[in-house]
C-alpha positions as CSV (number, residue, x, y, z in Angstrom):
1,M,-15.5,-19.9,-3.9
2,K,-17.1,-23.3,-4.0
3,Q,-15.3,-24.2,-0.7
4,V,-16.7,-21.1,1.0
5,L,-20.2,-21.8,-0.2
6,A,-20.0,-25.4,1.1
7,L,-18.9,-24.3,4.5
8,F,-21.7,-21.7,4.6
9,L,-24.3,-24.4,3.7
10,L,-22.9,-26.7,6.3
11,L,-23.2,-24.0,9.0
12,I,-26.8,-23.2,8.0
13,S,-27.6,-26.9,8.1
14,S,-26.2,-27.3,11.6
15,I,-28.1,-24.3,12.9
16,S,-31.4,-25.3,11.2
17,F,-31.3,-28.7,12.7
18,A,-30.1,-27.7,16.1
19,N,-32.1,-28.8,19.1
20,L,-31.4,-26.7,22.2
21,A,-32.4,-27.8,25.7
22,D,-33.2,-24.9,28.0
23,F,-35.4,-24.0,30.9
24,S,-36.3,-21.2,33.4
25,Y,-37.6,-21.0,37.0
26,N,-39.3,-18.2,38.9
27,N,-38.7,-18.8,42.6
28,H,-35.7,-19.8,44.7
29,C,-36.9,-20.0,48.3
30,I,-37.0,-23.0,50.7
31,N,-40.3,-24.8,50.9
32,N,-41.9,-22.5,48.3
33,L,-43.1,-23.9,45.0
34,I,-40.7,-23.4,42.2
35,Y,-42.2,-23.4,38.7
36,F,-39.8,-24.8,36.1
37,E,-40.6,-23.9,32.5
38,D,-39.2,-25.8,29.5
39,L,-37.7,-23.5,26.9
40,S,-36.3,-26.1,24.7
41,T,-36.4,-25.5,20.9
42,A,-36.6,-28.0,18.0
43,V,-36.5,-26.4,14.6
44,D,-36.7,-29.5,12.5
45,D,-37.8,-32.0,15.1
46,E,-40.3,-32.5,17.9
47,V,-39.5,-32.9,21.6
48,V,-41.4,-35.9,22.9
49,S,-39.9,-36.5,26.4
50,W,-38.4,-34.6,29.3
51,F,-36.4,-35.8,32.2
52,W,-35.7,-33.4,35.1
53,E,-33.1,-34.0,37.8
54,F,-33.4,-31.4,40.6
55,G,-30.2,-32.2,42.4
56,D,-31.9,-33.4,45.6
57,H,-32.5,-37.0,44.4
58,S,-35.9,-35.9,43.0
59,V,-36.8,-36.3,39.3
60,S,-39.8,-35.5,37.1
61,T,-40.9,-36.3,33.5
62,D,-43.4,-33.4,33.2
63,N,-43.0,-30.8,30.5
64,S,-42.9,-27.9,33.1
65,P,-42.8,-29.3,36.6
66,V,-43.3,-27.8,40.0
67,H,-40.8,-28.6,42.7
68,A,-40.0,-27.5,46.3
69,Y,-36.7,-27.8,48.2
70,S,-36.8,-28.6,51.9
71,E,-33.3,-27.4,52.6
72,S,-31.4,-24.3,51.5
73,G,-28.3,-24.5,49.3
74,V,-27.1,-24.7,45.7
75,Y,-28.6,-27.4,43.6
76,N,-27.6,-28.5,40.0
77,V,-30.8,-28.9,38.0
78,N,-30.4,-30.9,34.8
79,L,-33.0,-31.1,32.0
80,T,-32.6,-33.8,29.3
81,I,-35.0,-33.8,26.4
82,Q,-35.5,-36.4,23.6
83,T,-36.8,-35.7,20.1
84,V,-39.0,-37.9,17.9
85,K,-35.9,-38.7,15.9
86,G,-34.3,-40.2,19.1
87,K,-31.8,-37.4,19.7
88,S,-31.1,-36.2,23.2
89,Y,-30.0,-32.8,24.5
90,S,-29.3,-31.6,28.0
91,K,-29.1,-28.4,29.9
92,L,-27.5,-27.9,33.4
93,K,-28.2,-24.9,35.6
94,S,-27.3,-24.1,39.2
95,I,-30.1,-22.8,41.4
96,D,-29.4,-21.2,44.8
97,I,-32.2,-22.0,47.2
98,K,-32.5,-19.3,49.8
99,A,-33.5,-19.9,53.4
100,A,-36.9,-18.5,54.1
101,P,-37.5,-16.3,57.2
102,F,-39.0,-18.0,60.3
103,A,-42.1,-15.9,61.2
104,F,-42.6,-15.3,64.9
105,F,-44.1,-12.7,67.1
106,N,-44.9,-11.9,70.8
107,P,-48.1,-10.2,71.9
108,K,-48.3,-8.0,75.0
109,N,-51.6,-7.0,76.5
110,L,-51.7,-3.2,77.1
111,C,-55.2,-3.3,78.9
112,D,-58.4,-1.8,77.8
113,K,-58.6,-4.4,75.0
114,K,-55.4,-3.1,73.4
115,V,-52.5,-5.4,72.4
116,G,-49.0,-4.6,71.3
117,F,-47.3,-7.0,68.9
118,T,-43.5,-7.4,68.6
119,D,-42.1,-9.0,65.5
120,N,-39.4,-11.6,66.4
121,T,-39.0,-13.1,62.9
122,Y,-35.7,-14.9,62.4
123,A,-34.1,-14.3,59.1
124,T,-30.7,-15.6,57.9
125,S,-30.6,-15.1,54.1
126,A,-32.0,-11.6,53.9
127,N,-33.7,-9.0,56.0
128,V,-37.5,-8.9,56.2
129,K,-38.9,-6.1,54.1
130,S,-42.6,-6.3,54.6
131,W,-45.1,-7.5,57.3
132,I,-48.8,-8.2,56.9
133,W,-50.8,-8.5,60.1
134,D,-54.3,-9.8,60.1
135,F,-55.9,-9.2,63.5
136,G,-58.9,-11.5,63.0
137,D,-61.5,-8.7,63.3
138,G,-61.3,-7.4,59.8
139,E,-58.4,-5.0,60.5
140,Y,-54.9,-5.2,59.1
141,S,-51.5,-3.5,59.6
142,L,-48.3,-3.2,57.5
143,E,-46.2,-2.0,60.5
144,Q,-43.4,-4.2,61.9
145,N,-44.5,-3.8,65.5
146,P,-48.1,-2.6,65.6
147,E,-50.6,-1.9,68.4
148,H,-54.2,-2.8,67.9
149,Q,-57.4,-1.8,69.7
150,F,-59.9,-4.6,69.7
151,S,-63.6,-4.1,70.1
152,E,-64.3,-7.4,71.8
153,D,-62.6,-9.0,74.9
154,E,-62.5,-12.5,73.5
155,K,-59.6,-14.5,72.1
156,S,-58.6,-13.5,68.6
157,N,-56.6,-15.5,66.0
158,I,-53.7,-13.3,64.8
159,H,-52.0,-14.1,61.5
160,L,-48.6,-12.6,60.5
161,K,-47.0,-13.0,57.0
162,V,-43.4,-11.8,56.4
163,L,-41.5,-11.3,53.2
164,D,-37.7,-10.9,52.9
165,K,-35.6,-9.1,50.3
166,N,-35.1,-12.3,48.4
167,G,-38.8,-12.7,47.9
168,C,-39.0,-15.6,50.4
169,W,-41.9,-15.6,52.9
170,D,-43.2,-17.4,55.9
171,S,-46.4,-17.0,58.1
172,I,-47.7,-17.9,61.5
173,S,-51.0,-17.8,63.3
174,Q,-51.4,-17.5,67.0
175,S,-54.4,-17.2,69.4
176,V,-54.2,-14.1,71.6
177,K,-56.3,-13.4,74.7
178,I,-57.8,-9.9,74.8
179,I,-57.7,-8.2,78.2
180,K,-60.2,-5.6,79.2
181,N,-59.9,-3.1,82.0
182,P,-61.2,-4.3,85.4
183,K,-64.8,-3.7,86.4
184,T,-65.2,-0.6,88.6
185,G,-68.1,0.9,90.5
186,F,-69.4,0.7,94.0
187,D,-72.6,1.3,96.1
188,I,-72.9,2.9,99.5
189,N,-75.2,0.3,100.8
190,N,-75.5,1.2,104.4
191,V,-75.2,4.4,106.4
192,I,-75.3,4.6,110.2
193,L,-75.7,8.2,111.4
194,T,-73.3,8.7,114.2
195,N,-70.5,11.2,114.6
196,P,-68.5,10.2,112.6
197,A,-70.9,8.5,110.3
198,V,-70.3,4.9,109.3
199,I,-70.8,3.8,105.7
200,K,-70.4,0.4,104.0
201,I,-68.9,0.3,100.5
202,N,-70.1,-2.5,98.3
203,S,-67.8,-2.9,95.3
204,H,-69.2,-4.2,92.0
205,N,-65.9,-6.0,91.5
206,K,-65.4,-8.9,94.0
207,S,-62.3,-10.5,92.6
208,D,-59.6,-7.9,91.9
209,S,-57.4,-5.7,94.2
210,L,-59.2,-2.6,95.5
211,L,-58.0,0.7,96.9
212,Y,-60.2,3.6,98.2
213,L,-59.2,7.2,98.7
214,I,-61.7,8.9,101.0
215,N,-61.0,12.6,101.4
216,D,-57.4,11.9,100.3
217,Q,-57.0,9.2,102.9
218,L,-56.0,5.8,101.5
219,I,-58.2,2.9,102.6
220,N,-57.0,-0.6,101.5
221,Q,-60.3,-2.5,102.1
222,Q,-62.5,-4.7,99.9
223,N,-65.8,-4.3,101.7
224,G,-66.6,-3.2,105.2
225,F,-67.7,-0.4,107.4
226,I,-65.7,2.8,107.1
227,Q,-66.0,6.0,109.2
228,V,-66.6,9.3,107.4
229,P,-67.3,12.8,108.7
230,S,-71.0,13.4,109.2
231,H,-72.8,16.4,107.6
232,Q,-69.9,16.9,105.2
233,E,-69.5,16.0,101.6
234,V,-67.2,13.0,101.2
235,S,-65.2,12.2,98.0
236,I,-64.7,8.5,97.5
237,K,-62.3,7.4,94.8
238,Q,-62.0,3.7,93.9
239,K,-59.0,2.2,92.1
240,V,-59.2,-1.4,90.8
241,I,-56.2,-3.5,89.7
242,N,-56.6,-6.9,88.1
243,E,-54.1,-9.7,87.8
244,Y,-52.7,-8.4,84.6
245,G,-51.8,-5.0,86.1
246,C,-54.7,-3.2,84.3
247,I,-56.1,-0.3,86.3
248,D,-59.4,1.6,86.2
249,S,-61.1,3.9,88.6
250,S,-64.4,5.5,89.5
251,Q,-65.5,8.2,91.9
252,Q,-68.6,9.2,94.0
253,K,-69.5,12.0,96.4
254,I,-71.8,11.4,99.3
255,K,-73.0,13.4,102.3
256,A,-73.8,11.5,105.5
257,N,-76.4,13.7,107.1
258,K,-79.8,13.4,108.7
259,E,-81.6,12.6,105.5
260,Y,-80.2,9.1,105.9
261,K,-82.1,8.5,109.1
262,I,-85.8,8.2,109.9
263,P,-86.5,9.0,113.5
264,L,-88.3,6.2,115.4
265,P,-89.8,6.8,118.9
266,P,-87.7,5.5,121.8
267,F,-90.9,4.4,123.7
268,F,-93.5,2.0,122.4
269,Q,-96.8,1.0,124.1
270,P,-98.9,-1.4,121.8
271,V,-102.1,-0.8,123.8
272,S,-103.1,2.3,125.6
273,G,-106.7,2.3,126.7
274,N,-108.8,1.5,123.7
275,N,-106.1,2.5,121.2
276,K,-103.7,0.1,119.5
277,S,-100.4,1.3,117.9
278,T,-97.5,-0.3,116.1
279,F,-93.8,0.4,115.9
280,G,-92.2,1.1,112.5
281,I,-91.9,3.5,109.6
282,N,-95.0,5.4,108.5
283,N,-93.5,6.8,105.3
284,E,-94.9,4.9,102.3
285,S,-92.1,6.2,100.0
286,I,-89.6,4.2,102.0
287,S,-88.8,0.6,100.7
288,I,-87.9,-1.7,103.6
289,N,-85.5,-4.6,102.9
290,E,-85.4,-6.0,106.4
291,F,-86.7,-5.0,109.9
292,I,-85.4,-7.1,112.8
293,I,-86.2,-6.7,116.5
294,H,-84.4,-8.5,119.3
295,D,-85.1,-8.5,123.0
296,S,-82.4,-7.7,125.6
297,S,-81.1,-11.3,125.5
298,G,-80.5,-11.1,121.7
299,R,-83.5,-13.3,120.8
300,E,-85.3,-12.4,117.6
301,V,-88.9,-11.5,118.2
302,F,-89.8,-9.9,114.8
303,N,-88.5,-10.1,111.3
304,G,-90.3,-7.8,108.8
305,N,-89.9,-6.5,105.3
306,N,-91.7,-4.1,102.9
307,A,-94.9,-6.2,103.1
308,N,-94.8,-6.5,106.9
309,K,-93.1,-3.3,108.0
310,K,-94.6,-2.7,111.5
311,W,-94.3,-4.4,114.8
312,N,-97.3,-4.9,117.1
313,G,-95.4,-5.7,120.2
314,R,-96.0,-9.5,120.0
315,E,-93.7,-12.4,119.2
316,Q,-94.0,-13.1,115.5
317,N,-93.9,-16.9,115.8
318,T,-96.3,-17.4,118.7
319,G,-98.4,-14.2,118.7
320,N,-97.9,-13.8,122.4
321,P,-97.3,-10.3,123.9
322,C,-93.6,-9.5,124.5
323,K,-92.5,-8.6,127.9
324,S,-91.8,-5.0,128.8
325,G,-88.2,-4.0,128.6
326,I,-85.5,-2.8,126.3
327,Y,-85.4,-4.0,122.7
328,V,-83.0,-3.4,119.9
329,Y,-83.9,-2.9,116.2
330,V,-82.0,-3.1,113.0
331,L,-83.7,-1.5,110.0
332,S,-82.4,-1.8,106.4
333,Y,-84.2,0.3,103.8
334,E,-83.9,2.5,100.7
335,N,-84.9,6.1,101.1
336,S,-86.5,8.4,98.6
337,K,-83.2,9.3,97.1
338,K,-82.4,5.7,96.3
339,V,-79.8,5.5,99.1
340,K,-79.6,2.2,100.9
341,V,-79.5,2.7,104.7
342,L,-78.8,0.6,107.7
343,Q,-80.2,2.1,110.9
344,K,-79.8,0.7,114.4
345,G,-81.5,1.8,117.6
346,K,-83.1,0.9,120.9
347,L,-86.6,1.3,122.3
348,I,-88.4,0.6,125.5
349,L,-91.5,-1.6,125.3
350,K,-94.3,-1.2,127.9
351,Q,-97.1,-3.6,127.9
């Protein structure tokens, strides 16, 4: 009986004075911070020092250190503690450091300030289970391959964070150019009333590829004079294609009829007896941009505008009377319906 009691007391003594080295960790991903926590116990003693060996030639003497591994693999981590009584205890554990995913994505402009994003993350240890997209405009997405409609057409800094099934993560930021649709719209600047009528289309877009469909006839022309049927409604459709392949369109309907032309007399005599007259437009609601008159040799004798809209039959520079003969005029104006008109004609001058 005494022998049994002695063995029992010896066992209790060995347990009571046992000092056990132990630790835990809460992460096992490459390049991520791993927090090691000392769990060592000293029932009848006090731990005064710690010596950590992380298996990659790195050491620490902190109580609960933080460490990161730069390469994946299995590492033997050893903790050695020393008590105030000079006793040492060690604990060895193997830690499997997983390779983190390599975050990567490709943006694709879909025009009209919309961009599609394709996740191309490279993962070796485990599949990616979650994606967090930050589009830089206050909007986010958890889809793997999202599309996003931007409100501005400036560059945006896109951030992607991926997390795999091991709990390892990586992130990447990339600047993405936002592409808007090409500018559309056009003016019918000039109309010459002939049969057929001649119009000039002035596009608001001077840099991208343009196509026009006039009454279902395809016209591949940037700017220039185009013939259209007179006295008929004409449908003009414009298609604009920019360098990114983005397309937009606009449409107008016009009718080239007599409202585009102001009749001017074919005969002009500046002085007839005691009466003096001038050649030009008498309608005050018409705004004249340019009014040029040439003689039969092509020499310019008059150049007017809205402030000087009538010709008195004299050379503008010298004030001398012009010789009798045939003269040609080119008149550019905007009529009461805000249509810009180019009108050409001839007149006979008699002095």
